Backbone as a chain_set.jsonl record, in Angstrom:
{"seq": "DATRQEHGCIEYGFYRDAVSANTVLSFERWVDATAEAEHWKTEYLNHALATLKPVLEGEPAIYKAAKVI", "coords": {"N": [[17.298, 54.269, -35.37], [16.372, 54.9, -37.64], [13.656, 56.069, -37.139], [14.243, 58.248, -35.754], [15.22, 59.879, -37.263], [12.704, 60.583, -38.928], [10.348, 62.918, -40.211], [8.961, 64.962, -37.813], [9.929, 63.709, -35.436], [10.924, 64.083, -32.07], [12.059, 63.518, -30.077], [13.139, 60.094, -29.562], [13.183, 57.406, -27.701], [14.588, 54.389, -25.899], [14.025, 52.853, -22.433], [14.895, 50.553, -19.818], [12.896, 49.145, -17.014], [13.84, 50.677, -14.07], [13.086, 48.569, -11.898], [12.094, 46.331, -12.795], [13.646, 44.215, -14.787], [12.607, 42.998, -17.367], [10.74, 44.717, -17.821], [10.374, 47.132, -20.711], [10.692, 50.532, -21.496], [9.232, 52.781, -23.881], [9.639, 55.711, -25.158], [8.692, 58.423, -26.527], [8.481, 61.714, -28.277], [6.732, 63.757, -30.407], [6.333, 66.164, -33.185], [3.492, 66.619, -33.784], [0.391, 65.273, -33.869], [-0.423, 63.87, -36.624], [2.645, 63.587, -37.809], [3.28, 61.42, -35.671], [1.354, 59.768, -36.489], [1.817, 58.809, -38.899], [4.598, 57.745, -38.499], [3.708, 55.08, -37.656], [2.938, 53.916, -39.622], [5.238, 53.062, -40.902], [7.174, 51.135, -42.651], [9.507, 49.563, -41.763], [8.926, 50.315, -38.637], [6.839, 48.088, -38.35], [7.507, 46.004, -38.96], [9.317, 45.31, -37.017], [7.716, 45.348, -34.247], [6.339, 42.94, -35.705], [7.914, 41.238, -35.0], [8.729, 41.514, -32.46], [6.461, 40.574, -31.387], [6.674, 37.938, -30.401], [7.541, 37.633, -28.387], [6.684, 39.212, -26.58], [4.562, 39.497, -23.23], [1.961, 40.02, -24.08], [-0.212, 42.474, -24.837], [1.198, 45.536, -25.984], [1.249, 48.556, -23.49], [-0.017, 51.598, -24.132], [0.627, 54.629, -23.014], [-0.641, 57.928, -23.633], [0.365, 61.495, -23.169], [0.484, 65.018, -21.856], [3.007, 66.968, -21.106], [3.441, 69.007, -18.539], [4.667, 70.19, -16.848]], "CA": [[17.563, 55.79, -35.789], [15.696, 55.75, -38.773], [12.351, 56.523, -36.416], [14.652, 59.669, -34.788], [15.173, 60.569, -38.797], [11.782, 60.901, -39.283], [9.624, 63.95, -39.777], [8.133, 65.502, -36.83], [10.277, 63.361, -34.372], [11.765, 65.162, -31.345], [12.85, 62.21, -29.292], [12.556, 58.344, -29.614], [14.285, 56.175, -26.544], [14.131, 52.809, -24.676], [14.602, 52.565, -21.344], [14.69, 49.615, -19.239], [12.313, 49.985, -15.91], [14.69, 49.748, -12.642], [12.444, 47.732, -10.853], [11.151, 45.431, -13.298], [14.39, 44.332, -15.89], [11.719, 42.621, -17.987], [9.952, 46.171, -18.59], [10.939, 48.132, -21.327], [9.647, 51.222, -22.089], [9.542, 53.65, -25.148], [9.787, 57.437, -24.731], [8.512, 59.21, -27.545], [7.969, 63.001, -28.571], [6.236, 64.45, -31.945], [5.464, 67.498, -33.177], [2.035, 66.702, -33.8], [-0.783, 63.85, -34.036], [0.206, 63.602, -37.693], [3.71, 63.291, -37.627], [3.113, 60.029, -34.725], [0.505, 58.469, -37.055], [3.263, 58.577, -40.239], [5.276, 56.651, -37.76], [2.611, 54.017, -36.952], [2.967, 53.005, -41.151], [6.39, 52.709, -41.333], [7.239, 49.356, -42.586], [10.596, 48.793, -40.281], [8.042, 49.858, -37.341], [5.634, 47.304, -38.63], [8.266, 44.846, -38.891], [9.956, 44.845, -35.351], [6.479, 44.707, -33.942], [5.878, 41.412, -35.766], [9.461, 40.307, -34.807], [8.902, 41.354, -30.984], [5.559, 40.407, -30.78], [6.488, 36.644, -29.854], [8.557, 37.421, -26.802], [6.035, 39.709, -25.323], [3.756, 38.75, -22.419], [0.936, 40.548, -23.388], [-0.041, 44.023, -25.695], [2.029, 46.949, -25.185], [0.289, 49.573, -23.485], [0.487, 52.738, -25.027], [-0.161, 55.842, -22.637], [-0.457, 59.467, -24.237], [0.348, 62.554, -22.014], [0.988, 66.282, -22.453], [3.839, 67.856, -20.879], [2.4, 69.749, -17.177], [5.52, 71.628, -16.185]], "C": [[17.008, 55.799, -36.99], [14.164, 56.185, -38.096], [13.25, 58.18, -35.706], [14.913, 60.312, -36.199], [13.748, 61.035, -39.306], [11.447, 62.189, -39.311], [9.277, 64.399, -38.767], [9.026, 64.639, -35.74], [11.277, 64.559, -33.671], [12.452, 64.317, -30.572], [12.058, 61.039, -29.266], [13.615, 57.78, -28.919], [13.37, 55.308, -26.282], [14.516, 53.062, -23.808], [13.974, 51.275, -20.557], [14.218, 50.024, -17.634], [13.542, 49.397, -14.709], [14.208, 48.969, -12.085], [12.528, 46.131, -11.371], [12.467, 45.314, -14.918], [13.643, 44.073, -17.12], [10.685, 43.874, -18.574], [11.033, 47.151, -19.256], [9.771, 49.464, -21.697], [10.441, 52.126, -23.074], [9.434, 55.211, -24.866], [9.779, 57.938, -26.121], [8.007, 60.675, -27.961], [7.759, 63.265, -30.095], [5.377, 65.713, -31.969], [3.83, 67.462, -33.254], [1.65, 65.299, -33.695], [-0.742, 62.996, -35.252], [1.278, 63.29, -38.036], [3.96, 61.65, -36.488], [2.05, 59.224, -35.85], [1.356, 58.018, -38.597], [3.824, 57.408, -39.596], [4.794, 55.309, -37.586], [2.867, 53.671, -38.607], [4.214, 53.139, -41.522], [6.368, 51.408, -41.3], [8.613, 48.781, -41.701], [9.818, 49.061, -38.803], [7.355, 48.207, -37.539], [6.222, 46.342, -38.814], [8.373, 44.39, -37.651], [8.626, 45.042, -34.81], [6.051, 43.453, -34.366], [6.862, 40.762, -35.04], [9.476, 40.351, -33.484], [7.398, 40.644, -30.731], [5.579, 38.938, -29.948], [7.185, 36.398, -28.372], [7.732, 38.397, -26.089], [4.959, 38.905, -24.503], [2.23, 39.378, -22.96], [0.737, 41.972, -24.981], [0.4, 44.844, -25.434], [0.765, 48.078, -24.903], [1.061, 50.716, -23.668], [-0.48, 54.148, -24.068], [0.536, 57.485, -23.529], [-0.387, 60.339, -23.252], [0.87, 63.4, -22.565], [1.65, 66.585, -21.443], [3.277, 68.684, -19.5], [3.109, 70.962, -17.086], [7.026, 71.576, -17.106]], "O": [[17.143, 56.88, -37.563], [13.492, 56.781, -38.937], [12.561, 59.081, -35.226], [14.758, 61.533, -36.167], [13.74, 61.928, -40.153], [12.086, 62.891, -38.527], [9.088, 63.206, -38.53], [8.637, 65.123, -34.677], [11.986, 65.437, -34.162], [13.657, 64.545, -30.467], [10.854, 60.886, -29.059], [14.755, 57.652, -29.365], [12.142, 55.247, -26.321], [15.591, 53.651, -23.915], [12.779, 50.99, -20.633], [14.811, 50.896, -16.998], [13.976, 48.262, -14.511], [15.058, 48.318, -11.477], [12.85, 45.118, -10.75], [12.331, 46.046, -15.899], [13.909, 44.834, -18.051], [10.026, 43.834, -19.613], [12.023, 47.712, -18.788], [8.582, 49.434, -22.015], [11.657, 52.278, -23.181], [8.8, 55.439, -23.836], [10.789, 57.873, -26.821], [6.777, 60.698, -27.938], [8.634, 62.966, -30.908], [4.414, 66.157, -31.345], [3.11, 68.323, -32.748], [2.408, 64.352, -33.482], [-0.928, 61.78, -35.219], [1.147, 62.403, -38.878], [4.91, 60.909, -36.743], [2.108, 57.995, -35.906], [1.334, 56.909, -39.132], [3.623, 56.261, -39.995], [5.613, 54.419, -37.357], [3.085, 52.461, -38.534], [4.328, 53.388, -42.722], [5.872, 50.644, -40.472], [8.637, 47.708, -41.098], [9.976, 48.254, -37.886], [7.54, 47.323, -36.703], [5.449, 45.387, -38.895], [7.799, 43.415, -37.167], [8.186, 44.229, -35.622], [5.409, 42.77, -33.568], [6.598, 39.708, -34.462], [10.107, 39.44, -32.948], [7.316, 40.106, -29.627], [4.772, 38.702, -29.049], [7.3, 35.441, -27.607], [8.009, 38.504, -24.894], [4.496, 37.847, -24.93], [1.297, 39.187, -22.179], [1.559, 42.163, -25.878], [0.052, 45.224, -24.316], [-0.199, 48.394, -25.599], [2.264, 50.905, -23.491], [-1.633, 54.542, -24.245], [1.658, 57.883, -23.84], [-1.098, 60.063, -22.286], [1.609, 63.212, -23.531], [0.913, 66.539, -20.458], [2.155, 69.056, -19.842], [2.745, 72.136, -17.153], [7.892, 72.431, -16.921]]}, "num_chains": 1, "name": "protein.A"}
């Protein structure tokens, strides 16, 4: 919820993969790269990442994209 209140956050949600229940996707939209960069500096995000690290199978894959249509 805190992320959704951040300046520049357009959309932020988590989705479970329809085929692999152990795969969770984070979908985020930010107004610009600066707003996203500030998000990565937040205490609560860094705390969440540290808490989740022991249960992850590896490093998260991060894909950046631009809307086509």
